[in-house]
C-alpha positions in Angstrom: 0.2 0.1 0.0 1.2 3.2 -0.6 1.7 6.3 1.3 -1.0 8.1 -0.3 -3.5 5.0 -0.2 -2.1 4.4 3.9 -3.0 8.3 4.4 -6.6 7.9 2.8 -7.4 5.1 4.6 -6.4 6.7 7.9 -8.1 10.0 7.2 -11.4 7.8 6.1 -11.5 6.1 9.1 -10.0 8.4 11.6 -7.2 5.7 12.2 -9.5 3.4 13.9 -11.5 0.6 12.3 -13.5 -2.7 13.7 -12.5 -6.1 13.8 -15.0 -8.6 14.4 -13.8 -12.1 15.9 -15.1 -15.3 14.3 -17.4 -15.7 17.4 -18.6 -12.1 16.9 -16.8 -9.9 19.4 -16.2 -6.5 17.7 -12.6 -4.7 18.8 -12.0 -1.2 17.8 -8.4 -1.4 15.8 -6.5 2.0 16.3 -4.1 2.3 13.1 -1.3 5.1 13.3 1.5 6.2 10.9 3.9 8.5 12.6 7.5 8.8 10.8 9.2 9.3 7.6 11.0 6.7 5.7 10.6 4.0 8.2 7.1 3.5 9.2 6.2 3.0 12.9 2.4 1.2 12.6 0.8 0.6 16.0 -1.7 -2.2 15.9 -3.8 -2.5 18.7 -6.6 -5.1 20.0 -5.2 -7.7 18.0 -7.0 -11.0 18.7 -4.9 -13.2 21.5 -4.9 -16.1 18.7 -2.9 -14.0 16.2 0.9 -15.0 16.0 3.1 -12.7 15.2 4.1 -14.4 12.0 0.5 -14.2 11.1 0.5 -10.4 11.7 4.0 -10.0 9.5 2.6 -11.8 6.5 -0.5 -10.1 6.7 1.9 -6.5 6.9 4.8 -7.5 4.5 2.8 -6.8 1.2 2.9 -3.5 2.2 6.6 -3.1 2.9 9.7 -4.9 4.8 9.1 -5.8 8.8 11.8 -4.7 10.5 10.3 -5.7 13.6 7.6 -6.1 16.0 7.2 -5.0 19.3 4.8 -6.7 22.3 3.2 -4.1 24.3 0.9 -4.4 27.5 
């Protein structure tokens, strides 16, 4: 996804989208994109069953993933 498309998604969603779990629960996911050349993307409220490998695989088409940090 190009920077323009990312900015468009952030603008259109006010940086928040809903994630619906397979069992029906809905969580609000916050999207942010600070920085210039490298992008730091914070993804919140990821379902516990999603592994870091799955997250990385889902983000890889948008660019090279340098690091994933787990925050609590």
